DOFI-538654 format. One record per residue (C-alpha): x, y, z; residue in three letters. Coordinates in Angstrom, 2 decimals, decimal comma. Layout:
N
X Y Z ALA
...
% end
This chain:
184
8,03 13,07 -13,55 MET
5,40 11,13 -11,59 ARG
6,56 8,61 -9,01 LYS
5,04 5,39 -7,74 LEU
6,70 4,27 -4,52 ILE
6,02 1,10 -2,53 LEU
7,02 0,99 1,16 VAL
6,65 -2,39 2,84 SER
7,60 -3,89 6,14 GLY
6,42 -5,89 9,13 PRO
4,12 -4,61 11,87 ALA
5,38 -1,62 13,84 ARG
8,46 -1,31 11,62 SER
7,96 2,40 10,84 GLY
6,81 1,91 7,25 LYS
3,96 4,43 7,58 SER
6,31 7,00 9,10 GLU
8,79 6,49 6,25 VAL
5,96 6,89 3,73 ALA
4,79 10,06 5,48 GLU
8,32 11,48 5,29 GLY
8,52 10,63 1,59 LEU
5,16 12,31 0,99 ALA
6,26 15,46 2,79 THR
9,52 15,51 0,81 ALA
7,60 15,73 -2,50 THR
6,62 19,30 -1,62 GLY
3,22 18,57 -3,15 LYS
-0,26 18,71 -1,74 SER
-0,70 15,40 0,14 VAL
-3,89 13,38 0,28 THR
-3,81 10,54 2,78 TYR
-5,94 7,62 1,58 ILE
-7,00 5,61 4,62 ALA
-8,23 2,13 3,71 THR
-9,15 1,11 7,26 ALA
-12,76 0,55 8,18 GLN
-13,47 2,22 11,49 ILE
-14,91 -0,07 14,15 ASP
-15,92 1,99 17,20 PRO
-16,17 -1,18 19,31 THR
-12,48 -2,05 18,81 ASP
-10,53 0,25 21,13 ARG
-7,10 -1,05 20,15 GLU
-7,87 -0,48 16,44 TRP
-9,14 3,03 17,25 GLN
-5,89 3,78 19,10 ALA
-3,86 2,74 16,04 ARG
-5,95 4,98 13,78 ILE
-5,62 7,93 16,18 ILE
-1,84 7,44 16,30 GLN
-1,68 7,71 12,50 HIS
-4,01 10,73 12,47 GLN
-1,93 12,61 15,04 GLN
1,24 12,29 12,96 ARG
-0,32 13,85 9,86 ARG
0,14 17,55 9,19 PRO
-3,05 19,62 9,32 ASP
-2,47 20,61 5,69 SER
-3,01 17,04 4,49 TRP
-6,41 16,03 3,22 GLN
-7,67 12,63 4,41 THR
-10,01 10,42 2,41 ILE
-11,34 7,26 4,00 GLU
-12,09 4,62 1,40 THR
-12,03 0,94 2,27 PRO
-12,57 -0,30 -1,30 LEU
-12,67 2,25 -4,12 ASP
-9,13 3,43 -4,78 LEU
-9,57 3,92 -8,53 THR
-12,00 6,86 -8,28 THR
-9,44 8,78 -6,23 ILE
-6,69 7,90 -8,70 LEU
-8,82 9,28 -11,57 HIS
-9,31 12,64 -9,88 THR
-5,76 13,25 -8,63 ALA
-3,81 16,14 -10,10 SER
-0,12 16,18 -11,08 PRO
0,48 18,66 -8,24 GLN
-0,60 16,13 -5,62 SER
0,84 13,16 -3,79 CYS
-1,44 10,32 -2,72 LEU
-0,34 8,27 0,28 LEU
-2,30 5,00 0,40 ILE
-2,12 3,37 3,82 ASP
-2,43 0,47 3,55 SER
-2,45 -2,17 0,84 LEU
-2,96 -4,95 3,39 GLY
-6,05 -3,34 4,84 THR
-7,45 -2,79 1,34 TRP
-6,79 -6,45 0,48 VAL
-8,53 -7,52 3,70 ALA
-11,52 -5,40 2,71 ASN
-11,67 -7,27 -0,62 CYS
-11,41 -10,79 0,81 LEU
-15,05 -11,59 0,12 GLU
-14,52 -11,16 -3,63 GLN
-14,37 -14,43 -5,51 GLU
-11,08 -15,20 -7,26 LYS
-11,95 -13,86 -10,74 THR
-13,40 -10,60 -9,41 LEU
-10,39 -10,18 -7,11 TRP
-8,00 -10,54 -10,05 GLN
-10,01 -7,96 -12,03 GLU
-9,92 -5,60 -9,04 THR
-6,14 -5,96 -8,69 LEU
-5,58 -5,54 -12,45 ASN
-7,79 -2,44 -12,42 ASN
-5,79 -0,96 -9,55 LEU
-2,51 -1,66 -11,34 GLN
-3,79 -0,08 -14,56 LYS
-5,07 3,02 -12,79 ASN
-1,86 3,44 -10,81 LEU
0,05 3,65 -14,09 THR
-2,41 6,15 -15,58 LEU
-2,68 8,68 -12,75 THR
-0,63 11,86 -12,96 LYS
-0,08 12,23 -9,20 ALA
2,83 10,91 -7,18 ASP
1,68 7,83 -5,27 ILE
3,15 6,20 -2,18 ILE
1,68 2,87 -1,10 ILE
2,27 1,32 2,32 VAL
2,13 -2,47 2,39 SER
2,45 -4,96 5,19 GLU
4,81 -7,91 4,82 GLU
3,21 -11,27 5,45 VAL
4,15 -14,82 4,66 GLY
7,65 -14,85 6,18 TRP
6,50 -17,27 8,85 GLY
4,32 -20,33 9,11 VAL
1,41 -20,85 6,75 ILE
-1,81 -19,81 8,51 PRO
-3,76 -22,90 9,65 PRO
-7,11 -21,49 8,50 TYR
-8,38 -20,78 4,94 PRO
-9,12 -17,06 5,35 LEU
-5,63 -16,42 6,73 GLY
-4,05 -18,22 3,77 ARG
-6,28 -16,33 1,35 LYS
-5,25 -12,98 2,87 PHE
-1,56 -13,86 2,91 ARG
-1,60 -15,06 -0,69 ASP
-3,60 -12,10 -1,99 ARG
-1,47 -9,53 -0,21 LEU
1,73 -11,21 -1,40 GLY
0,41 -11,23 -4,96 SER
-0,75 -7,61 -4,77 ALA
2,59 -6,41 -3,36 ALA
4,47 -8,31 -6,07 ARG
2,21 -6,87 -8,79 THR
2,62 -3,30 -7,56 LEU
6,31 -3,74 -6,77 GLY
6,87 -4,58 -10,43 ALA
5,63 -1,13 -11,50 ILE
6,92 0,91 -8,54 ALA
10,30 2,58 -8,33 ASN
11,64 2,83 -5,75 PRO
10,51 -0,06 -3,57 VAL
11,56 0,21 0,06 TYR
11,64 -2,42 2,79 LEU
11,46 -1,02 6,33 VAL
12,60 -3,45 9,01 THR
14,41 -3,43 12,35 ASN
14,78 0,34 12,29 GLY
16,30 0,50 8,81 TYR
15,10 1,37 5,34 VAL
16,44 -0,70 2,46 ILE
16,00 0,48 -1,13 ASN
15,21 -2,80 -2,86 LEU
15,20 -1,10 -6,27 SER
18,90 -0,26 -5,86 GLN
20,05 -3,43 -4,12 LEU
17,80 -6,04 -5,68 GLY
17,24 -7,59 -9,08 THR
13,68 -7,72 -10,45 PRO
12,28 -11,23 -10,37 ILE
11,33 -10,87 -14,05 SER
15,00 -11,30 -14,93 GLN
14,93 -14,82 -13,47 PHE
11,71 -16,04 -15,03 LEU
11,92 -18,51 -17,89 VAL
9,82 -17,41 -20,86 GLN
8,07 -20,19 -22,82 PRO
% end
């Protein structure tokens, strides 16, 4: 049976490493979907990308796609595992979309995630646990990533939170928010 797993956590929490371990454990052919846009003038960003690249087994295929996740989802086979790293970077890449187009993009991703036959592991950053950003673009990013993580968390199982050196299975310990919502 196909799995959709969401792994979230704050910066430097180990969420990507946990996702990589989960991908390896599937025993399937792994395709690493890198959503980062490479900026050769940003040395610190390059160092982060290199760190991720060095952890990946040579047998993994890597596809760099800052925007178009759905094409990859359409072509994935049941014998494969797609590791998408990361949702936050993908959301950042979509920030220029106006609100209606953004909602269509997110809905399209959700739909295609449910239709693909491959196992999928999505890494997502946690934002919004602190102060509200004082600038509009920061608030837009925080709100869109929070909404995207909530949307995908509703269809993923399991959902893991990686923080302070621990992995928490929210699917086992938590209650879906849908059980608390009042229906009109």
